[in-house]
Each structure stands twice: as structure tokens, then as C-alpha cells.
VOBA-1610 file (N, C-alpha, C; in pm, whole numbers, padded with zeros to 5 digits, always signed):
BEGIN
Met+00092-00121-00002Met-00002+00004+00009Met+00094+00121+00007Asp+00062+00237-00077Asp+00134+00351-00084Asp+00099+00426+00038Arg+00149+00562+00046Arg+00128+00637+00155Arg-00002+00716+00157His-00068+00708+00054His-00210+00762+00044His-00308+00653+00079Leu-00392+00698+00179Leu-00478+00598+00239Leu-00633+00634+00192Ser-00704+00540+00136Ser-00855+00560+00119Ser-00927+00514+00228Leu-01015+00578+00294Leu-01076+00550+00422Leu-01234+00571+00411Ala-01300+00462+00452Ala-01444+00469+00460Ala-01465+00470+00614Ile-01566+00557+00653Ile-01602+00561+00812Ile-01754+00521+00810Ile-01778+00405+00873Ile-01911+00359+00890Ile-01981+00380+01011Ile-02099+00455+01018Ile-02156+00489+01145Ile-02299+00435+01141Val-02329+00337+01234Val-02468+00265+01237Val-02539+00349+01352Ser-02653+00400+01316Ser-02714+00488+01414Ser-02864+00451+01427Trp-02911+00465+01547Trp-03042+00437+01592Trp-03094+00528+01700Asn-03172+00622+01654Asn-03239+00725+01740Asn-03143+00795+01839Val-03023+00835+01784Val-02942+00924+01850Val-02894+01047+01761Arg-02987+01121+01693Arg-02970+01219+01608Arg-02873+01322+01650Asp-02896+01371+01760Asp-02814+01477+01809Asp-02669+01433+01840Leu-02654+01319+01894Leu-02523+01267+01917Leu-02449+01246+01783Leu-02525+01195+01683Leu-02477+01174+01552Leu-02426+01309+01483Arg-02497+01402+01500Arg-02449+01529+01451Arg-02326+01580+01503Arg-02311+01556+01643Arg-02189+01601+01703Arg-02066+01512+01651Cys-02100+01378+01642Cys-02001+01288+01589Cys-01947+01327+01453Leu-02043+01365+01363Leu-01996+01393+01234Leu-01912+01518+01231Gln-01951+01611+01314Gln-01876+01728+01319Gln-01735+01725+01376Thr-01726+01619+01453Thr-01576+01611+01526Thr-01496+01519+01434Val-01552+01440+01346Val-01491+01342+01249Val-01432+01442+01148Val-01517+01526+01097Val-01465+01626+00989Val-01356+01705+01049Ala-01363+01752+01181Ala-01265+01844+01230Ala-01128+01759+01252Ser-01140+01635+01284Ser-01029+01565+01317Ser-00947+01528+01175Leu-01030+01525+01071Leu-00962+01480+00934Leu-00941+01609+00856Glu-00981+01728+00899Glu-00974+01857+00823Glu-00836+01896+00761His-00727+01873+00844His-00597+01905+00785His-00513+01798+00749Gly-00575+01683+00727Gly-00500+01560+00679Gly-00496+01550+00529Ser-00436+01463+00485Ser-00434+01420+00335Ser-00511+01292+00302Ile-00608+01258+00396Ile-00679+01129+00379Ile-00799+01141+00289Asp-00802+01068+00203Asp-00916+01059+00106Asp-01027+00968+00177Tyr-01137+01038+00229Tyr-01229+00963+00300Tyr-01367+00988+00255Glu-01461+00893+00290Glu-01605+00908+00280Glu-01668+00858+00404Ile-01789+00912+00436Ile-01864+00869+00557Ile-01987+00812+00493Val-02020+00675+00565Val-02138+00610+00535Val-02215+00601+00662Val-02337+00639+00654Val-02439+00641+00780Val-02527+00543+00749Val-02534+00432+00826Val-02665+00336+00820Val-02768+00368+00920Asp-02877+00410+00882Asp-02977+00431+00964Asp-03070+00315+00995Asn-03084+00264+01126Asn-03149+00142+01156Asn-03285+00180+01184Ala-03364+00255+01096Ala-03514+00269+01119Ala-03527+00365+01231Ser-03459+00470+01263Ser-03468+00561+01365Ser-03611+00633+01352Ala-03664+00669+01464Ala-03786+00738+01482Ala-03764+00896+01512Asp-03642+00942+01499Asp-03623+01088+01541Asp-03569+01163+01423Asp-03604+01116+01300Asp-03579+01180+01181Asp-03436+01202+01150Thr-03350+01104+01181Thr-03218+01113+01146Thr-03183+01128+01000Pro-03265+01052+00917Pro-03225+01083+00770Pro-03263+01214+00726Gly-03350+01294+00785Gly-03386+01426+00742Gly-03273+01513+00790Met-03217+01494+00901Met-03102+01573+00961Met-02987+01560+00866Leu-02950+01448+00822Leu-02846+01407+00739Leu-02861+01479+00609Arg-02973+01465+00545Arg-03002+01520+00407Arg-02986+01689+00433Ser-03027+01735+00539Ser-03038+01885+00552Ser-02897+01935+00584Glu-02826+01879+00667Glu-02710+01927+00729Glu-02578+01867+00673Phe-02584+01728+00629Phe-02468+01673+00586Phe-02504+01597+00454Pro-02532+01671+00357Pro-02594+01603+00232Pro-02473+01530+00155Trp-02356+01552+00171Trp-02236+01474+00124Trp-02211+01341+00181Val-02268+01314+00300Val-02266+01196+00376Val-02354+01084+00308Arg-02298+00965+00278Arg-02375+00853+00208Arg-02470+00791+00317Leu-02600+00801+00291Leu-02688+00758+00366Leu-02755+00638+00316Ile-02751+00531+00409Ile-02819+00405+00375Ile-02936+00387+00469Glu-03050+00378+00434Glu-03169+00365+00523Glu-03207+00202+00521Ala-03182+00150+00639Ala-03202-00011+00636Ala-03340-00044+00634Gly-03438+00048+00686Gly-03579+00011+00688Gly-03626-00061+00805Thr-03527-00132+00880Thr-03549-00200+01000Thr-03419-00196+01087Asn-03431-00233+01217Asn-03317-00232+01300Asn-03240-00368+01279Leu-03117-00348+01204Leu-03043-00481+01187Leu-02943-00498+01278Gly-02935-00413+01379Gly-02833-00422+01487Gly-02707-00382+01442Phe-02597-00401+01530Phe-02459-00353+01489Phe-02404-00428+01372Ala-02391-00544+01391Ala-02333-00642+01275Ala-02408-00630+01151Gly-02541-00637+01146Gly-02615-00624+01035Gly-02615-00480+00955Gly-02611-00376+01036Gly-02589-00243+00985Gly-02454-00233+00929Asn-02353-00264+01000Asn-02223-00243+00952Asn-02182-00333+00812Asn-02251-00449+00816Asn-02242-00541+00687Asn-02310-00471+00566Leu-02418-00402+00595Leu-02492-00338+00484Leu-02402-00230+00417Ala-02334-00164+00506Ala-02243-00063+00454Ala-02111-00120+00379Leu-02060-00232+00449Leu-01946-00295+00397Leu-01969-00359+00250Arg-02094-00411+00229Arg-02130-00453+00112Arg-02144-00349+00006Ala-02190-00222+00042Ala-02210-00121-00039Ala-02067-00072-00079Leu-01973-00084-00002Leu-01831-00046-00022Leu-01756-00125-00112Gly-01808-00266-00145Gly-01755-00354-00219Gly-01696-00483-00139Phe-01710-00491-00014Phe-01673-00604+00050Phe-01781-00713+00048Gly-01726-00840+00067Gly-01819-00949+00079Gly-01883-00979-00060Ile-01836-00938-00164Ile-01891-00963-00300Ile-01830-01099-00353Pro-01912-01185-00410Pro-01852-01307-00463Pro-01763-01275-00574Gln-01643-01352-00586Gln-01543-01347-00675Gln-01585-01328-00821Ser-01679-01391-00848Ser-01738-01384-00986Ser-01800-01252-01021Asp-01836-01172-00911Asp-01921-01035-00921Asp-01818-00936-00904Val-01694-00944-00873Val-01614-00849-00830Val-01596-00739-00946Gln-01556-00806-01068Gln-01529-00711-01198Gln-01669-00633-01232Ala-01792-00697-01210Ala-01925-00629-01228Ala-01942-00500-01125Ser-01869-00518-01015Ser-01916-00416-00903Ser-01860-00288-00948Ala-01931-00180-00911Ala-01885-00040-00932Ala-01815+00020-00826Ser-01783-00055-00712Ser-01733-00024-00574Ser-01592-00083-00582Thr-01492+00002-00563Thr-01361-00045-00526Thr-01345-00034-00371Pro-01327-00142-00304Pro-01324-00128-00150Pro-01208-00031-00107Pro-01228+00040-00002Pro-01127+00127+00047Pro-01020+00052+00106Asp-00895+00115+00124Asp-00775+00065+00186Asp-00808+00031+00330Ala-00902+00103+00406Ala-00926+00088+00543Ala-01060+00131+00583Val-01119+00077+00672Val-01257+00097+00721Val-01264+00124+00859Leu-01317+00241+00915Leu-01322+00267+01045Leu-01483+00250+01093Leu-01504+00152+01182Leu-01626+00129+01244Leu-01632+00234+01373Leu-01738+00334+01360Leu-01746+00436+01464Leu-01898+00444+01510Asn-01902+00446+01637Asn-02015+00458+01704Asn-02083+00610+01693Pro-02217+00615+01670Pro-02250+00764+01663Pro-02248+00823+01799Asp-02220+00773+01893Asp-02209+00833+02033Asp-02062+00870+02071Thr-01972+00883+01968Thr-01831+00919+01986Thr-01796+01050+01927Glu-01678+01094+01984Glu-01624+01219+01939Glu-01465+01219+01937Pro-01416+01206+01816Pro-01277+01205+01807Pro-01217+01345+01862Val-01102+01320+01935Val-01032+01442+02000Val-00912+01475+01905Gly-00907+01604+01857Gly-00793+01640+01787Gly-00768+01555+01668Asp-00636+01504+01651Asp-00597+01449+01537Asp-00593+01291+01556Ala-00697+01239+01636Ala-00706+01101+01664Ala-00724+01012+01536Leu-00804+01060+01443Leu-00836+00968+01326Leu-00700+00969+01233Pro-00639+01086+01208Pro-00512+01080+01133Pro-00409+00992+01210Leu-00400+01001+01336Leu-00301+00914+01404Leu-00332+00766+01389Leu-00444+00723+01395Leu-00494+00591+01371Leu-00446+00539+01219Cys-00480+00631+01129Cys-00459+00589+00992Cys-00302+00577+00959Ala-00228+00668+01031Ala-00086+00669+01006Ala-00019+00542+01075Tyr-00074+00505+01183Tyr-00030+00375+01258Tyr-00049+00251+01161Leu-00176+00247+01102Leu-00212+00138+01012Leu-00113+00122+00887Leu-00083+00250+00829Leu+00018+00261+00724Leu+00152+00211+00765Ser+00176+00251+00891Ser+00332+00217+00933Ser+00361+00069+00963Tyr+00258-00013+00990Tyr+00283-00148+01040Tyr+00205-00244+00941Ser+00272-00318+00847Ser+00195-00392+00748Ser+00137-00521+00839Asp+00179-00551+00955Asp+00125-00675+01030Asp-00002-00640+01111Val-00032-00507+01119Val-00158-00474+01200Val-00281-00486+01120Val-00380-00560+01159Val-00497-00575+01079Val-00605-00491+01134Ala-00595-00428+01257Ala-00680-00331+01303Ala-00616-00259+01420Val-00647-00131+01447Val-00613-00058+01552Val-00724+00037+01596Gly-00707+00054+01749Gly-00813+00132+01808Gly-00751+00241+01894Pro-00827+00338+01934Pro-00776+00447+02025Pro-00808+00415+02166Gln-00767+00519+02245Gln-00799+00502+02399Gln-00943+00581+02398Leu-01041+00504+02446Leu-01173+00571+02471Leu-01167+00629+02609Arg-01252+00740+02611Arg-01268+00823+02728Arg-01414+00858+02747Tyr-01448+00866+02880Tyr-01579+00911+02912Tyr-01578+01064+02889Ala-01706+01128+02901Ala-01717+01266+02892Ala-01646+01356+02981Asp-01624+01297+03108Asp-01550+01364+03216Asp-01410+01345+03194Gly-01350+01280+03097Gly-01202+01269+03074Gly-01140+01143+03128Ser-01217+01068+03214Ser-01170+00940+03255Ser-01162+00829+03146Val-01056+00744+03166Val-01021+00647+03072Val-01131+00527+03080Gln-01180+00478+02958Gln-01282+00395+02950Gln-01229+00252+02906Ser-01259+00153+02991Ser-01198+00028+02960Ser-01240-00033+02803Ser-01124-00050+02723Ser-01162-00090+02583Ser-01075-00199+02538Arg-00974-00241+02619Arg-00866-00334+02575Arg-00914-00466+02631Arg-00891-00570+02566Arg-00936-00711+02601Arg-00853-00820+02560Arg-00851-00927+02650Arg-00800-01053+02604Arg-00912-01134+02565Leu-00890-01246+02519Leu-00996-01348+02478Leu-01051-01400+02615Pro-01168-01434+02625Pro-01227-01482+02755Pro-01186-01644+02769Asp-01143-01674+02884Asp-01132-01817+02933Asp-01263-01849+02978Arg-01269-01984+03019Arg-01397-02037+03053Arg-01465-01954+03182Leu-01373-01928+03270Leu-01425-01872+03410Leu-01465-01731+03370Thr-01419-01668+03275Thr-01455-01521+03237Thr-01604-01520+03222Phe-01663-01615+03169Phe-01800-01629+03139Phe-01889-01616+03264Phe-01838-01647+03375Phe-01901-01654+03495Phe-01877-01543+03593Trp-01754-01461+03560Trp-01717-01374+03664Trp-01712-01235+03595Glu-01750-01212+03470Glu-01744-01088+03405Glu-01887-01049+03364Ser-01928-00928+03425Ser-02076-00868+03388Ser-02176-00973+03423Thr-02158-01027+03556Thr-02252-01121+03613Thr-02273-01068+03771Pro-02386-01126+03836Pro-02391-01087+03969Pro-02280-01124+04048Pro-02218-01245+04040Pro-02099-01268+04119Pro-01981-01178+04089Gly-01971-01140+03966Gly-01866-01042+03931Gly-01890-00908+03985Gln-02022-00872+04013Gln-02041-00732+04066Gln-02004-00746+04227Phe-02024-00849+04287Phe-01991-00874+04434Phe-01825-00880+04442Trp-01774-00916+04343Trp-01615-00939+04351Trp-01564-00887+04221Pro-01555-00740+04197Pro-01522-00695+04086Pro-01375-00705+04061Ser-01295-00729+04157Ser-01150-00740+04152Ser-01117-00886+04121Asn-01210-00964+04083Asn-01172-01112+04061Asn-01068-01112+03956Pro-00977-01223+03960Pro-00868-01237+03859Pro-00909-01262+03712Trp-01025-01330+03695Trp-01074-01361+03562Trp-01116-01235+03478Ala-01203-01140+03562Ala-01240-01015+03488Ala-01117-00932+03485Gln-01030-00929+03568Gln-00904-00840+03565Gln-00829-00885+03448Arg-00810-01011+03427Arg-00730-01054+03321Arg-00800-01020+03182Tyr-00926-01041+03169Tyr-01016-01005+03058Tyr-00991-00868+03013His-00992-00758+03110His-00995-00635+03098His-00847-00583+03089Cys-00753-00667+03069Cys-00605-00629+03078Cys-00567-00525+03176Ala-00608-00547+03307Ala-00587-00463+03415Ala-00442-00455+03468Asp-00372-00560+03427Asp-00225-00575+03448Asp-00142-00488+03359Arg-00205-00419+03272Arg-00129-00332+03169Arg-00185-00182+03183Ser-00096-00090+03162Ser-00124+00044+03166Ser-00202+00079+03048Ala-00309+00163+03053Ala-00388+00214+02950Ala-00322+00325+02873Glu-00207+00357+02905Glu-00141+00476+02856Glu-00027+00417+02761Val+00000+00291+02751Val+00094+00236+02674Val+00043+00157+02564Glu+00101+00206+02434Glu+00072+00132+02308Glu+00101-00022+02331Gln+00004-00116+02285Gln+00024-00254+02310Gln-00045-00327+02210Arg-00013-00462+02208Arg-00091-00560+02129Arg-00202-00623+02224Val-00310-00636+02164Val-00431-00690+02237Val-00493-00804+02169Asp-00588-00889+02219Asp-00667-00986+02158Asp-00771-00929+02076Trp-00839-00824+02136Trp-00953-00756+02069Trp-00967-00616+02132Leu-01045-00530+02064Leu-01090-00406+02116Leu-01236-00376+02111Val-01290-00302+02200Val-01428-00264+02191Val-01458-00189+02067Gly-01560-00224+02006Gly-01595-00184+01852Gly-01659-00058+01842Ala-01656+00040+01957Ala-01695+00166+01940Ala-01623+00248+01836Ala-01503+00227+01833Ala-01411+00291+01727Ala-01299+00206+01681Leu-01294+00139+01573Leu-01210+00046+01529Leu-01167+00062+01390Leu-01042+00086+01356Leu-00995+00086+01222Leu-00936-00026+01172Val-00994-00090+01065Val-00957-00218+01000Val-00897-00215+00871Arg-00795-00287+00836Arg-00736-00287+00714Arg-00836-00357+00609Gly-00851-00295+00496Gly-00945-00334+00404Gly-00909-00479+00351Ser-00784-00506+00326Ser-00735-00658+00271Ser-00768-00745+00382Ala-00769-00714+00512Ala-00793-00813+00611Ala-00953-00848+00612Ile-01027-00749+00592Ile-01176-00781+00571Ile-01201-00858+00454Ala-01129-00835+00338Ala-01155-00915+00218Ala-01119-01063+00261Gln-01011-01081+00340Gln-00972-01220+00369Gln-01067-01280+00478Ala-01100-01220+00572Ala-01180-01272+00694Ala-01315-01272+00672Gly-01382-01186+00587Gly-01524-01178+00559Gly-01591-01077+00650Leu-01707-01069+00650Leu-01796-00964+00711Leu-01809-01010+00858Leu-01890-00929+00947Leu-01929-00955+01071Leu-02026-01071+01079Asp-02044-01139+01180Asp-02133-01264+01186Asp-02276-01193+01243Glu-02377-01186+01156Glu-02498-01131+01183Glu-02579-01210+01286Arg-02537-01328+01328Arg-02603-01405+01434Arg-02594-01333+01570Phe-02479-01244+01582Phe-02482-01150+01688Phe-02547-01027+01661Phe-02665-01015+01718Phe-02742-00879+01677Phe-02677-00769+01745Met-02618-00782+01876Met-02545-00683+01948Met-02447-00758+02043Tyr-02336-00705+02068Tyr-02241-00749+02169Tyr-02167-00872+02105Ser-02039-00880+02143Ser-01956-00995+02110Ser-01924-01008+01962Glu-01999-00943+01870Glu-01966-00949+01730Glu-01825-00897+01697Glu-01787-00797+01771Glu-01650-00725+01746Glu-01538-00834+01785Leu-01557-00906+01887Leu-01482-00997+01944Leu-01456-01119+01839Glu-01568-01173+01802Glu-01560-01286+01708Glu-01490-01238+01575Trp-01528-01112+01531Trp-01462-01077+01397Trp-01324-01051+01413Gln-01269-00987+01513Gln-01122-00960+01533Gln-01054-01085+01553Arg-01114-01192+01593Arg-01061-01323+01617Arg-01025-01374+01475Arg-01126-01368+01384Arg-01113-01391+01249Arg-01007-01315+01176Leu-01014-01193+01188Leu-00918-01102+01120Leu-00776-01137+01161Gln-00737-01185+01285Gln-00599-01210+01313Gln-00559-01340+01250His-00650-01427+01225His-00632-01564+01181His-00626-01575+01025Ala-00690-01480+00959Ala-00690-01480+00819Ala-00553-01458+00740Pro-00536-01522+00652Pro-00401-01515+00588Pro-00383-01367+00521Met-00271-01318+00553Met-00229-01181+00496Met-00168-01190+00374Ser-00196-01114+00271Ser-00138-01127+00143Ser+00011-01071+00137Asn+00048-00992+00240Asn+00171-00934+00246Asn+00259-01005+00344Ala+00215-01119+00406Ala+00292-01198+00508Ala+00390-01291+00436Ala+00503-01302+00503Ala+00608-01392+00453Ala+00552-01548+00485Pro+00594-01635+00398Pro+00552-01774+00431Pro+00641-01830+00544Ala+00594-01925+00607Ala+00680-01983+00708Ala+00784-02075+00638Ser+00899-02074+00711Ser+01018-02152+00659Ser+00985-02298+00673Asp+01082-02384+00608Asp+01049-02535+00614Asp+01072-02578+00762Arg+01169-02520+00822Arg+01202-02562+00969Arg+01070-02540+01058Glu+01022-02419+01043Glu+00904-02374+01129Glu+00780-02456+01093Gln+00771-02493+00978Gln+00657-02584+00934Gln+00679-02717+00998Arg+00797-02778+00991Arg+00819-02902+01046Arg+00795-02895+01201Ala+00840-02783+01256Ala+00825-02775+01398Ala+00684-02739+01454Gly+00599-02731+01344Gly+00474-02687+01380Gly+00447-02550+01460Arg+00540-02470+01439Arg+00536-02343+01509Arg+00423-02253+01461Arg+00338-02191+01542Arg+00246-02102+01494Arg+00285-01956+01493Leu+00291-01911+01366Leu+00340-01771+01346Leu+00237-01669+01370Gln+00282-01562+01436Gln+00216-01448+01472Gln+00213-01347+01347Leu+00129-01367+01251Leu+00140-01298+01127Leu+00067-01162+01126Ser-00022-01140+01222Ser-00107-01020+01221Ser-00147-00979+01374Arg-00185-00864+01388Arg-00206-00824+01535Arg-00319-00720+01538Ile-00376-00691+01653Ile-00462-00586+01694Ile-00381-00503+01781Ala-00393-00373+01747Ala-00311-00265+01824Ala-00390-00172+01896Tyr-00348-00131+02014Tyr-00426-00037+02089Tyr-00332+00088+02091Leu-00369+00209+02057Leu-00303+00327+02030Leu-00344+00440+02126Pro-00295+00448+02240Pro-00350+00551+02341Pro-00330+00693+02314Ala-00230+00726+02204Ala-00217+00854+02176Ala-00340+00915+02097Ala-00403+00817+02030Ala-00533+00853+01976Ala-00649+00861+02070Arg-00719+00961+02092Arg-00823+00949+02192Arg-00965+00988+02136Ile-01068+00914+02175Ile-01192+00939+02136Ile-01291+00935+02253Val-01383+01030+02258Val-01480+01035+02364Val-01590+00946+02337His-01644+00869+02424His-01739+00770+02398His-01857+00783+02503His-01971+00834+02461His-02093+00849+02542His-02153+00699+02549Glu-02104+00613+02627Glu-02139+00465+02614Glu-02277+00429+02629Gly-02333+00354+02551Gly-02466+00286+02546Gly-02588+00388+02527Lys-02571+00480+02447Lys-02693+00575+02427Lys-02815+00523+02349Ser-02764+00419+02261Ser-02878+00349+02182Ser-02932+00243+02263Ser-02858+00157+02322Ser-02910+00043+02400Ser-02980+00081+02520Glu-02947+00188+02576Glu-03015+00228+02704Glu-03179+00246+02679Gln-03195+00275+02544Gln-03340+00304+02524Gln-03440+00173+02536Val-03364+00062+02529Val-03445-00075+02542Val-03377-00166+02635Val-03389-00140+02774Val-03314-00215+02872Val-03334-00353+02869Ala-03452-00406+02862Ala-03476-00546+02847Ala-03409-00610+02733Ala-03438-00548+02623Ala-03369-00597+02485Ala-03217-00613+02508Arg-03154-00509+02579Arg-03016-00495+02587Arg-02957-00617+02657His-03027-00655+02782His-02999-00758+02857His-02986-00881+02780Leu-03117-00908+02702Leu-03119-01016+02620Leu-03021-01046+02508Tyr-02999-00936+02431Tyr-02902-00946+02339Tyr-02755-00976+02398Phe-02721-00912+02519Phe-02602-00927+02562Phe-02573-01072+02607Gln-02680-01144+02669Gln-02655-01265+02719Gln-02665-01371+02612Arg-02747-01349+02511Arg-02770-01431+02396Arg-02626-01439+02322Ser-02570-01326+02309Ser-02433-01312+02239Ser-02331-01379+02330Lys-02340-01375+02457Lys-02242-01442+02541Lys-02256-01601+02530Leu-02382-01650+02521Leu-02412-01794+02501Leu-02344-01832+02377Arg-02370-01752+02254Arg-02323-01803+02129Arg-02177-01809+02120Leu-02120-01698+02189Leu-01967-01696+02186Leu-01915-01816+02261Ala-01983-01843+02376Ala-01939-01957+02460Ala-01932-02098+02384Gln-02042-02107+02305Gln-02064-02227+02230Gln-01952-02240+02113Met-01931-02127+02052Met-01839-02118+01938Met-01692-02141+01990Met-01655-02086+02111Met-01523-02108+02164Met-01502-02226+02235Tyr-01589-02285+02314Tyr-01579-02396+02408Tyr-01677-02506+02390Gly-01772-02499+02290Gly-01861-02626+02271Gly-01997-02609+02326Gln-02089-02685+02280Gln-02225-02680+02326Gln-02248-02701+02475Arg-02170-02810+02526Arg-02185-02862+02665Arg-02155-02741+02755Phe-02043-02663+02726Phe-02006-02551+02802Phe-02102-02446+02794Ala-02157-02418+02666Ala-02263-02304+02648Ala-02381-02339+02733Thr-02426-02472+02743Thr-02538-02512+02831Thr-02529-02485+02971Leu-02395-02513+03014Leu-02364-02466+03161Leu-02377-02330+03178Val-02322-02244+03094Val-02328-02098+03118Val-02476-02061+03114Trp-02564-02124+03013Trp-02698-02102+03016Trp-02769-02123+03155Leu-02746-02228+03212Leu-02805-02262+03320Leu-02758-02167+03437Phe-02631-02119+03437Phe-02581-02019+03534Phe-02650-01902+03529Leu-02673-01846+03390Leu-02737-01714+03374Leu-02892-01727+03423Val-02952-01838+03393Val-03095-01862+03440Val-03101-01840+03590Leu-03006-01907+03659Leu-02999-01900+03811Leu-02972-01754+03837Cys-02890-01689+03780Cys-02846-01546+03817Cys-02968-01465+03811Tyr-03042-01461+03700Tyr-03170-01374+03677Tyr-03272-01422+03777Gly-03285-01547+03818Gly-03381-01586+03924Gly-03326-01531+04057Trp-03212-01528+04085Trp-03158-01458+04212Trp-03177-01317+04206Glu-03178-01260+04098Glu-03182-01104+04091Glu-03321-01077+04124Ile-03426-01152+04057Ile-03571-01111+04081Ile-03598-01141+04228Gly-03547-01248+04283Gly-03564-01268+04431Gly-03509-01148+04509Ala-03396-01102+04478Ala-03320-01004+04570Ala-03391-00879+04549Glu-03454-00835+04432Glu-03535-00718+04409Glu-03662-00734+04474Gly-03724-00847+04480Gly-03849-00862+04539Gly-03841-00844+04699Ile-03742-00888+04752Ile-03718-00864+04892Ile-03707-00704+04933Lys-03633-00639+04836Lys-03616-00497+04860Lys-03736-00420+04841Leu-03831-00476+04741Leu-03952-00410+04710Leu-04041-00435+04845Leu-04052-00547+04899Leu-04115-00570+05020Leu-04075-00483+05139Leu-03955-00463+05138Leu-03901-00370+05260Leu-03936-00229+05222Gly-03980-00177+05098Gly-04016-00048+05060Gly-03895+00045+05010His-03805-00028+04963His-03684+00051+04923His-03687+00085+04775Arg-03723+00208+04744Arg-03724+00246+04590Arg-03806+00167+04520Arg-03945+00154+04559Arg-04033+00051+04488Arg-04031+00070+04335Ala-04037+00189+04288Ala-04059+00203+04146Ala-03941+00138+04065Leu-03810+00162+04115Leu-03693+00100+04060Leu-03703-00058+04079Arg-03732-00098+04196Arg-03743-00240+04210Arg-03841-00305+04102Arg-03967-00256+04102Arg-04070-00305+04004Arg-04002-00301+03851Gln-03936-00197+03820Gln-03888-00178+03693Gln-03772-00306+03663Arg-03692-00320+03757Arg-03593-00423+03739Arg-03641-00559+03739Ile-03755-00591+03828Ile-03810-00714+03828Ile-03872-00754+03687Glu-03937-00659+03640Glu-04011-00663+03490Glu-03893-00690+03392Val-03787-00618+03403Val-03676-00639+03294Val-03619-00778+03308Tyr-03596-00825+03424Tyr-03532-00960+03448Tyr-03642-01064+03406Ala-03770-01037+03438Ala-03859-01136+03404Ala-03883-01141+03248Gln-03873-01033+03190Gln-03883-01030+03029Gln-03766-01110+02977Val-03656-01103+03030Val-03534-01181+02979Val-03558-01333+02986Leu-03607-01358+03098Leu-03622-01511+03127Leu-03750-01568+03025Arg-03851-01471+03024Arg-03966-01517+02950Arg-03931-01537+02801Ala-03841-01436+02749Ala-03800-01435+02611Ala-03697-01561+02586Gly-03629-01623+02695Gly-03563-01728+02668Gly-03408-01704+02626Leu-03324-01735+02707Leu-03179-01727+02681Leu-03134-01858+02609Arg-03153-01839+02486Arg-03114-01955+02385Arg-02996-01920+02324
//
């Protein structure tokens, strides 16, 4: 790849019109003084707040794709990736009018790049041919660092991260390992995967690994995708030597990089907080799918049983607090959310 980078920025939006407006403004400001050839693609997942109207009026140069329904994170991004020329069958490549860009930035609409964050990410990708994806340091609106670096989950992580037992013991070693708590958030480093709120991915890696798995409506899809990105063969990677092949050595040909010099503010969860029960359901279903993919059906069934018990315990705990008269409206709301999740079925 030469020193000129063609970049596509994909933003999947649902009912966050004002945040999307601010996101687009900061993206333009971040790229204003660079020499990056870029386009922005916004996929609107059937918003009810006239997001398409705002885009046509204030950002007519943005490429708008109206999904017509809520496709979720994976489905929305894939819709844009296909429009950009990715995921096209080999027989149709020549017939396609789209030439895939060198790099794709998946960006949440509730983010705000700070300063030259986006040029820094692009320069890093250009500088290291073994990097298939790079992400920034995410920060909350108050300036504090937001956890975005991850290792792959081991079996115990499924029981101790984002679960009631994990809330009682947040410093447990499995969640700490998962969140890379043993490494400074201010140091550039290789990671297993990064939170997908802002992720710059090499186009050739997408062509090799394929699109996101749409069986994940929300959550865990970026983990599964980055796993594939790292294992996909790179066209610019040197082949293993005969000795290495005979020894069965596994070569690390590609990596995911965390670049703290690039900073992006992330107003976390502004879309999903609109549907609390659905958020719980999507999160847990994705966890179960990931458990099955990584460790098999028997393990996923064990995680399922554990989650059912956890939600039953939560309903009982909230019921006791309700009977004691503690913040009755909140307790009723939580009981209904947990009951909805159990009724919908954690399959």
C-alpha cells in the first residue's frame, strides 16, 4: 500500500440524532487538515427521530443508507461494507462499481474524536503492515479512561465478568485478566481485541476474513470478528520456513493494536439504554453464542443454566427490597426487565 490511504467511515445509528450530528462534526474536524481521502457512510437502523432528514439537510455529502428496520450492529455495518465492495462473490467483483477502500473505520454515533485522533490511527495502520486493526483510547465525557482493551475470555470469564457474582467481587482475577488490568492504559500494546466503538480495520484483512457474523445482533460480534481478522492469511505476510513448518510453530502474522495517543470520547450505550430489557437479552444471547463457538455446546449449556439462576436470584433480591419498601418504582422496573429476559428465553 502506498502512503495515500483511502478511508471509509461507517456509522450505524439508531435514535441518536443529536449525538450523530456531534460525531460527524468532530470527525470532519479531526480529518480537516490531513491528506486522507475519505467518505462517511451512515446506516440508519429505522430511527424514529428523523435522523435521515437531519443528514440530508445538514450533511448532504454523507452517504446515507436507510436499512428500513433495525439490523443491529453487525447487520448495519455489513450493509455498509457490502455497499463499499466487501463481501462480493469473486465472480461479481469485476461487475461491481465499488472499489473497496484501503481501510474502514467502524465508529459509534455516540463518539467524538479528539484532535488528530483519526489521522493518528490511519498513520499507524500505514506504518505497520502486520496490523489488521487498531483502536484508540476511549474516554468518558468527564475525561476518565474507559476500558476498551481485552484478552480473549477463558471459561471462568463467562461466570465472573458482567454477572452478579462479578459485581460482588469486581477485582476477581478472571475479569481483571479479561480487561487487561495488569497493563497500563497509557502504553501502546498488542491486544486480543478492542471494543468496537471505534475500530480502524485494514481493507485487505476484511476481504480475507469476511464480514461480521450477523447471528450476533449486538455485543460480542466485534470479538468474534477480530478473532477471524487475526487468523486470516495476509497477502503481504512472508511464508513460514520449512523448519518452522516441520516444528509446527504457529506464526503471529497479524495483530490488533491499541494506540492511546489517539483519543476518542465515547458516550457509552446511548442507543441500547433506550431498550433495557432487549439490551440484557442481546448481551446474554451473544455471550451464549460466543461460549458455544469457543468452548462447545456442553459448556454453553452450563453457562445458560448459570445465567438463568443469576436472573432468578436477581428477581428474588429485588422482590425482597420491594417488600421492604426500598425505592419501589426501581425495584418493580428491574423485576420486570429480568422477568422479560427469562420469558424471552436465553437460547
